[in-house]
C-alpha positions in Angstrom: 104.4 -35.5 2.3 101.3 -34.3 3.1 99.2 -30.6 3.3 96.3 -29.8 4.9 94.4 -27.7 2.6 90.9 -26.5 3.4 89.3 -24.0 1.4 87.5 -20.7 2.4 84.8 -19.6 1.0 83.8 -16.1 1.1 79.7 -16.3 1.6 77.4 -13.9 0.7 75.2 -12.3 3.1 71.9 -10.3 2.6 72.7 -6.6 3.0 69.7 -6.6 6.1 70.9 -9.3 8.4 74.1 -7.3 8.4 72.4 -3.9 9.1 70.2 -6.0 11.8 73.3 -7.3 13.3 74.2 -4.6 13.0 71.5 -2.7 15.4 71.4 -4.4 17.5 75.2 -4.7 18.6 74.0 -0.6 18.2 71.4 -1.1 20.7 73.2 -3.0 22.9 75.8 -0.5 23.0 73.7 2.0 24.6 72.1 -0.3 26.7 75.6 -1.1 28.7 76.8 2.2 28.3 73.4 3.5 30.7 73.1 0.5 32.5 76.0 1.0 34.4 75.8 4.4 35.1 73.7 3.4 37.1 76.9 2.2 39.2 78.7 5.5 39.7 78.3 6.5 43.7 75.3 8.3 44.0 74.3 8.6 40.9 70.3 6.4 41.9 70.5 9.0 44.9 70.4 12.3 42.3 67.6 10.7 39.9 65.6 10.6 42.5 66.0 14.1 44.3 65.4 15.1 40.5 68.8 15.8 39.0 69.6 14.4 35.8 72.4 14.7 33.0 69.1 17.3 31.1 69.1 19.2 34.5 67.5 19.5 37.2 63.7 17.5 37.0 61.2 19.6 37.4 56.9 19.6 36.6 57.8 21.7 34.3 59.8 20.6 32.2 58.2 16.8 32.4 54.8 19.2 31.0 56.9 21.3 28.4 58.9 17.5 27.0 55.0 15.9 27.3 53.6 17.8 23.7 57.2 17.0 22.2 56.7 13.3 23.2 53.4 13.1 21.8 54.0 15.0 18.1 56.9 12.1 17.9 54.4 9.8 18.1 52.3 11.6 15.7 54.9 12.0 12.7 55.3 7.7 13.3 52.2 6.4 13.0 51.6 7.4 9.0 55.3 5.2 8.4 53.8 2.3 10.5 50.4 2.4 8.2 52.7 2.3 4.9 54.6 -0.2 6.8 52.2 -2.5 7.6 50.7 -1.8 3.4 54.1 -2.9 1.6 54.2 -6.5 1.1 57.1 -8.8 0.0 57.5 -10.0 -3.8 56.9 -12.7 -4.7 
């Protein structure tokens, strides 16, 4: 009797590919959750009236958040500059 055996190979996958796949899966889960919370009855109506998960949305709250958002963008600029100067090792 012949047995049909297949040899399984353990393929090495680059860690960058593993991390990219993990990051993509995590982002998909966040988007999935955010998208389907819009199907909760009354959710969109509440958002249009200015009620969010973090509290009421008022002009004062929006003005208070603007400097925080701006400063986070300013901190990202040097990281982008350094990252654009790094050359791959050949």
